C-alpha positions as CSV (number, residue, x, y, z in Angstrom):
1,A,19.2,-8.2,-20.5
2,G,19.7,-11.9,-20.9
3,P,22.3,-14.8,-20.5
4,R,25.9,-13.9,-20.8
5,E,26.5,-16.0,-23.8
6,T,23.7,-14.5,-26.0
7,T,23.7,-11.0,-24.7
8,A,26.2,-8.5,-26.2
9,V,27.6,-6.0,-23.9
10,P,28.0,-2.6,-25.7
11,A,31.5,-1.3,-26.0
12,G,32.3,1.2,-23.1
13,A,29.5,0.0,-21.0
14,E,30.1,0.4,-17.3
15,V,30.6,-3.0,-15.7
16,I,29.6,-3.7,-12.2
17,D,30.9,-6.8,-10.4
18,A,27.8,-8.3,-8.9
19,A,29.2,-11.7,-8.0
20,G,27.6,-13.2,-5.0
21,K,24.7,-10.7,-5.3
22,T,21.0,-11.0,-6.0
23,I,19.5,-8.6,-8.7
24,I,15.8,-8.0,-8.5
25,P,13.5,-5.2,-9.8
26,G,13.1,-2.3,-7.6
27,L,10.4,-2.9,-4.9
28,M,7.1,-1.1,-4.8
29,N,4.6,-0.1,-2.1
30,L,1.1,0.8,-3.3
31,H,0.0,1.9,0.1
32,T,2.0,4.7,1.5
33,H,1.0,7.8,3.6
34,Y,3.7,10.4,3.8
35,R,3.7,12.4,7.0
36,G,3.8,16.2,6.5
37,T,3.0,18.8,3.9
38,T,6.5,20.1,3.0
39,R,9.4,18.7,0.9
40,A,11.7,19.0,3.8
41,E,9.3,16.8,5.9
42,I,8.7,14.1,3.2
43,E,12.0,13.8,1.6
44,P,13.6,11.8,4.5
45,Q,10.6,9.4,4.3
46,M,11.3,8.9,0.6
47,K,15.0,8.3,1.1
48,A,14.2,5.9,3.8
49,Q,12.1,3.8,1.3
50,L,15.0,3.9,-1.2
51,Y,17.5,2.6,1.4
52,Y,15.3,-0.5,1.6
53,G,15.1,-0.9,-2.2
54,V,11.7,0.7,-2.6
55,T,12.1,2.6,-5.9
56,T,8.3,3.2,-6.4
57,A,5.5,4.2,-4.0
58,R,1.8,5.1,-4.3
59,S,1.0,7.8,-1.8
60,I,-2.8,7.0,-1.5
61,G,-5.2,9.8,-0.1
62,S,-3.3,11.8,2.6
63,D,-1.6,14.5,0.3
64,D,-2.8,18.1,0.5
65,P,-2.8,20.2,-2.7
66,E,0.3,22.0,-1.6
67,I,2.5,18.9,-1.6
68,V,1.2,17.3,-4.8
69,P,3.6,19.5,-7.0
70,F,6.6,18.1,-5.4
71,L,5.3,14.6,-5.6
72,L,4.6,15.1,-9.4
73,E,8.1,16.5,-9.7
74,A,9.6,13.5,-8.1
75,N,7.5,11.2,-10.2
76,A,9.0,12.7,-13.3
77,G,12.5,12.0,-11.7
78,I,14.5,13.5,-8.9
79,P,17.9,11.8,-8.3
80,G,18.2,10.1,-5.1
81,L,14.4,9.8,-4.5
82,P,12.0,7.0,-5.4
83,R,9.3,7.5,-8.0
84,P,6.0,8.5,-6.1
85,Y,2.4,8.4,-7.5
86,T,-0.3,10.3,-5.7
87,A,-4.0,10.3,-5.1
88,G,-4.1,13.9,-3.6
89,T,-6.6,14.1,-0.8
90,G,-8.9,11.0,-0.5
91,F,-12.7,10.7,0.2
92,Q,-14.4,9.7,3.4
93,A,-18.0,9.8,4.8
94,K,-18.7,12.9,6.9
95,N,-17.4,12.1,10.4
96,G,-16.6,8.4,9.0
97,F,-13.5,6.4,8.8
98,P,-10.7,7.1,9.3
99,P,-11.7,8.9,12.5
100,G,-10.3,12.4,13.0
101,A,-8.9,12.5,9.5
102,M,-9.1,15.7,7.4
103,R,-10.2,14.3,4.0
104,S,-12.7,15.3,1.6
105,Q,-16.2,14.8,2.9
106,P,-18.7,15.6,0.1
107,E,-22.3,15.8,1.0
108,T,-23.7,15.5,-2.5
109,T,-22.7,13.5,-5.5
110,E,-22.2,16.7,-7.5
111,E,-19.9,18.2,-4.9
112,A,-18.1,14.7,-5.0
113,R,-17.9,15.0,-8.8
114,E,-16.5,18.6,-8.6
115,L,-13.7,17.5,-6.1
116,V,-12.7,14.6,-8.5
117,R,-12.3,17.2,-11.2
118,E,-10.1,19.5,-8.8
119,L,-7.9,16.4,-8.2
120,A,-7.6,15.8,-12.0
121,A,-6.6,19.6,-12.5
122,Q,-3.9,19.1,-9.9
123,G,-2.4,16.2,-12.0
124,V,-2.8,13.4,-9.6
125,H,-2.9,9.8,-10.7
126,F,-5.6,8.1,-8.4
127,T,-8.6,8.7,-6.3
128,K,-8.9,7.1,-3.0
129,M,-12.1,6.2,-0.9
130,W,-12.3,4.8,2.5
131,I,-15.2,2.5,2.9
132,T,-15.6,1.2,6.4
133,E,-18.6,1.1,8.8
134,M,-18.3,3.1,11.8
135,A,-20.3,2.8,15.2
136,E,-23.0,5.3,14.2
137,P,-25.6,4.4,11.3
138,G,-24.9,6.3,8.1
139,Q,-21.1,6.9,8.9
140,I,-20.1,5.3,5.8
141,M,-20.0,6.5,2.2
142,S,-23.2,5.7,0.4
143,P,-23.2,3.6,-2.7
144,E,-24.4,6.6,-4.8
145,M,-21.5,8.7,-3.6
146,R,-18.9,5.9,-4.4
147,T,-20.4,5.5,-7.8
148,A,-20.2,9.2,-8.4
149,I,-16.5,9.3,-7.4
150,V,-15.6,6.2,-9.5
151,E,-17.4,7.3,-12.7
152,E,-16.0,10.8,-12.5
153,S,-12.4,9.5,-11.8
154,I,-12.6,7.4,-14.8
155,A,-14.1,10.1,-17.0
156,N,-11.1,12.3,-15.9
157,G,-8.4,9.7,-16.5
158,L,-7.9,8.9,-12.8
159,I,-7.7,5.3,-11.3
160,P,-10.3,4.8,-8.5
161,V,-8.8,2.9,-5.5
162,A,-10.9,1.8,-2.5
163,H,-10.1,0.8,1.0
164,I,-12.7,-1.9,2.0
165,D,-13.2,-4.7,4.4
166,D,-16.5,-6.2,3.4
167,E,-17.3,-8.3,0.3
168,S,-20.8,-6.5,-0.3
169,H,-18.8,-3.1,-0.5
170,G,-16.4,-4.8,-3.0
171,R,-19.2,-6.1,-5.2
172,Q,-20.9,-2.6,-5.4
173,L,-17.6,-1.0,-6.2
174,I,-16.8,-3.6,-8.9
175,E,-20.0,-2.9,-10.6
176,A,-19.4,0.9,-10.5
177,G,-16.1,0.4,-12.2
178,T,-13.4,0.0,-9.4
179,R,-10.7,-2.5,-10.2
180,D,-8.1,-1.8,-7.4
181,F,-8.7,-2.5,-3.7
182,L,-6.8,-2.0,-0.4
183,H,-7.0,-4.4,2.5
184,T,-9.3,-7.5,2.5
185,T,-12.9,-8.5,2.8
186,V,-12.2,-9.8,6.4
187,L,-13.1,-7.0,8.9
188,T,-9.9,-5.0,9.6
189,F,-11.3,-1.6,10.9
190,G,-14.3,-0.3,12.5
191,P,-16.5,-1.7,15.3
192,G,-15.6,-5.4,15.9
193,A,-12.3,-5.3,14.2
194,G,-9.7,-7.6,15.5
195,A,-12.0,-10.5,16.3
196,P,-12.5,-13.5,13.9
197,V,-15.5,-13.2,11.4
198,D,-18.0,-15.8,10.8
199,N,-17.6,-16.1,7.0
200,P,-14.0,-15.0,6.3
201,T,-13.7,-16.8,3.0
202,P,-14.4,-14.9,-0.2
203,S,-17.4,-16.4,-2.0
204,D,-16.9,-18.2,-5.2
205,E,-19.1,-15.6,-7.0
206,F,-17.0,-12.7,-5.7
207,I,-13.7,-14.4,-6.8
208,Q,-15.3,-14.9,-10.3
209,M,-16.4,-11.4,-10.2
210,C,-12.8,-10.2,-9.4
211,L,-11.4,-12.4,-12.2
212,D,-13.9,-11.2,-14.8
213,N,-13.0,-7.7,-14.1
214,G,-9.3,-7.6,-13.7
215,V,-9.5,-6.8,-10.0
216,S,-6.4,-6.5,-7.8
217,F,-6.1,-6.6,-4.0
218,T,-3.3,-4.9,-2.0
219,P,-3.9,-6.7,1.4
220,T,-1.8,-4.5,3.6
221,L,-1.3,-7.2,6.3
222,S,1.2,-5.2,8.2
223,I,-1.4,-2.7,9.5
224,R,-2.9,-5.4,11.6
225,H,0.1,-7.6,12.3
226,N,2.3,-4.8,13.7
227,N,-0.2,-4.2,16.5
228,W,1.8,-6.9,18.3
229,H,4.7,-7.9,16.1
230,F,7.2,-5.8,17.9
231,A,5.8,-7.0,21.3
232,E,6.6,-10.6,20.3
233,H,9.9,-9.7,18.8
234,P,11.5,-6.9,20.7
235,E,15.0,-8.1,19.4
236,L,13.9,-6.3,16.1
237,L,14.2,-3.0,18.0
238,D,18.0,-3.6,18.3
239,D,18.3,-2.9,14.7
240,P,19.4,0.8,14.4
241,D,18.1,1.1,10.8
242,L,14.8,0.0,11.9
243,R,14.9,2.5,14.8
244,A,15.5,5.3,12.3
245,V,12.5,4.7,10.3
246,L,9.9,3.7,12.9
247,N,7.5,6.4,14.1
248,P,9.2,8.0,17.1
249,A,6.0,7.6,19.3
250,A,5.7,4.0,18.2
251,L,9.3,3.4,19.0
252,E,9.0,4.8,22.4
253,R,5.9,2.6,22.9
254,W,7.5,-0.6,21.9
255,D,10.6,0.0,23.8
256,N,8.5,-0.2,26.9
257,P,8.6,-3.8,28.4
258,E,5.4,-3.1,30.3
259,T,3.6,-2.1,27.1
260,R,4.9,-5.2,25.3
261,A,3.7,-7.4,28.1
262,N,0.3,-5.8,28.2
263,V,-0.3,-6.5,24.6
264,I,0.8,-10.1,24.8
265,E,-1.2,-10.7,27.9
266,G,-4.2,-8.9,26.8
267,D,-7.7,-10.6,26.7
268,N,-8.1,-10.1,23.0
269,F,-4.6,-11.2,21.9
270,E,-5.4,-14.7,20.7
271,D,-8.7,-13.3,19.0
272,N,-6.3,-10.8,17.2
273,K,-4.1,-13.5,15.9
274,A,-7.1,-15.6,14.8
275,A,-8.6,-12.8,12.9
276,F,-5.2,-12.2,11.3
277,R,-5.0,-15.8,10.3
278,Q,-8.2,-15.2,8.4
279,M,-6.6,-12.4,6.6
280,L,-3.7,-14.6,5.5
281,D,-6.2,-17.3,4.3
282,F,-7.9,-14.5,2.3
283,V,-4.7,-13.7,0.6
284,K,-3.9,-17.3,-0.3
285,T,-7.6,-18.1,-1.6
286,M,-7.4,-15.1,-3.9
287,H,-3.9,-15.7,-5.1
288,D,-4.6,-19.4,-5.8
289,A,-7.8,-18.4,-7.7
290,G,-5.7,-16.1,-9.9
291,V,-6.8,-12.8,-8.6
292,Q,-3.9,-10.4,-8.7
293,I,-2.2,-9.6,-5.3
294,A,0.0,-6.5,-5.1
295,L,1.9,-5.2,-2.3
296,G,1.4,-2.3,0.2
297,T,2.0,-1.7,3.8
298,D,0.1,1.4,5.0
299,A,3.6,2.9,5.5
300,G,3.5,6.1,7.5
301,T,0.9,4.9,9.9
302,A,2.2,4.6,13.5
303,N,3.5,0.9,13.4
304,V,4.4,0.6,9.9
305,P,8.0,1.9,8.9
306,M,8.9,3.3,5.7
307,G,10.9,0.9,3.5
308,W,11.4,-1.8,6.2
309,G,7.8,-2.6,6.0
310,V,7.9,-3.8,2.5
311,H,10.3,-6.5,3.4
312,H,8.1,-7.5,6.4
313,E,5.0,-7.5,4.2
314,M,6.6,-10.0,1.7
315,E,7.5,-12.2,4.7
316,L,3.7,-12.2,5.6
317,Y,2.8,-13.1,2.0
318,V,5.0,-16.2,2.4
319,E,3.4,-16.8,5.8
320,A,0.2,-16.8,4.0
321,G,1.3,-19.5,1.6
322,L,2.9,-17.8,-1.4
323,T,6.3,-18.9,-2.3
324,P,9.1,-16.3,-1.8
325,M,9.3,-15.8,-5.6
326,E,5.5,-15.1,-5.8
327,A,5.8,-12.6,-3.0
328,I,8.7,-10.9,-4.9
329,V,6.5,-10.8,-8.1
330,A,3.7,-9.2,-6.0
331,A,6.1,-6.4,-4.9
332,T,7.5,-5.9,-8.4
333,A,5.7,-6.8,-11.6
334,T,2.2,-7.1,-10.3
335,S,2.5,-3.7,-8.3
336,A,4.0,-2.2,-11.4
337,G,1.0,-3.2,-13.4
338,R,-1.4,-1.2,-11.3
339,M,0.4,2.1,-12.0
340,P,-0.9,4.3,-14.9
341,P,-1.4,3.4,-17.6
342,V,-2.6,0.2,-16.1
343,G,-0.8,-2.9,-17.4
344,E,1.7,-0.8,-19.4
345,A,4.5,-0.2,-17.0
346,D,8.1,0.1,-18.4
347,F,9.5,-1.1,-15.0
348,G,8.9,-3.8,-12.5
349,T,10.8,-6.6,-14.4
350,L,14.3,-7.4,-15.5
351,E,14.0,-7.5,-19.3
352,A,15.2,-5.7,-22.3
353,G,13.4,-2.5,-22.9
354,K,12.5,-1.8,-19.4
355,V,13.8,1.0,-17.3
356,C,17.0,0.3,-15.4
357,L,18.2,2.7,-12.9
358,L,21.3,2.4,-10.5
359,Y,20.4,3.7,-7.2
360,T,22.6,4.2,-4.1
361,S,21.0,5.3,-1.0
362,P,22.5,6.2,2.4
363,S,21.4,4.5,5.7
364,P,18.3,6.5,7.2
365,R,20.8,6.7,10.2
366,D,23.0,9.1,8.3
367,E,22.5,12.8,9.0
368,D,23.5,13.8,5.5
């Protein structure tokens, strides 16, 4: 890798004419939820990611034990599929967030530790915790439970990852040993979500805590923005490739002009947009302070399409104030650095000694 005049091309090397093209590292998505429990269900979603240039994905907390072996096989390398990492089945409070989900709900810290050990025996790479307040008191994982999961994860070679939307939870988890966060400290889920908050700016103390401990955030802006994006821009739905990767129920919903009008004319529409602006400001504040910003979309949830959503998320990072190149770095080098072993990825940048794979992927519209 290097300039033509100083980089020797080995005899017999395949030459690809890339005149007029742009070459970047493969894109990554650190926040994916595959839908289904069989290879036949998941492979089309993975191929959709690859079509949009997403060569690495982190499946974070929704994988039942029966699908983990396939994801590990793909991680080792299956031609025509991206490289997935998995957290297996994640952890939530009993009857807590996400509502209706069937995740691990340990009732004691020892049970939590045993569940982490079971995940390690499956061969997963991460553990995932959902930390969001629900309407009923106590419907959030206790600090003691979080600490047990983090400690046991680290002891067993797994990387703990936490979904948060409150700075106090972030502080406690950093003290316990967590270095990898999803979403922001601006309220995104639970009671009151979608309305501007009084103190959205991360405190100087929290920023310094993140810097001192090598913390990264994957803000996952799409999960909020796509609650109205297709209502404001129905012309996007004319793209057949997007239609092929958007959740069928969501596609039917956004195709309805009445639904789109109801979203835009809703009483809380401006509040939603103001709250989202606070999320954008969080991303810019943390990035400017030097906190690592990686990229993830919550792909697989209703409004976030596989593959397509990564490009949309990068656009949102630019809207937040990052440069286009900084958004690309977030989706490549920074995200690669969060994969195990942390900071030692052999992919994510274009340089000598890094992995280089030539992918071709058919459109998700193709039947074969």
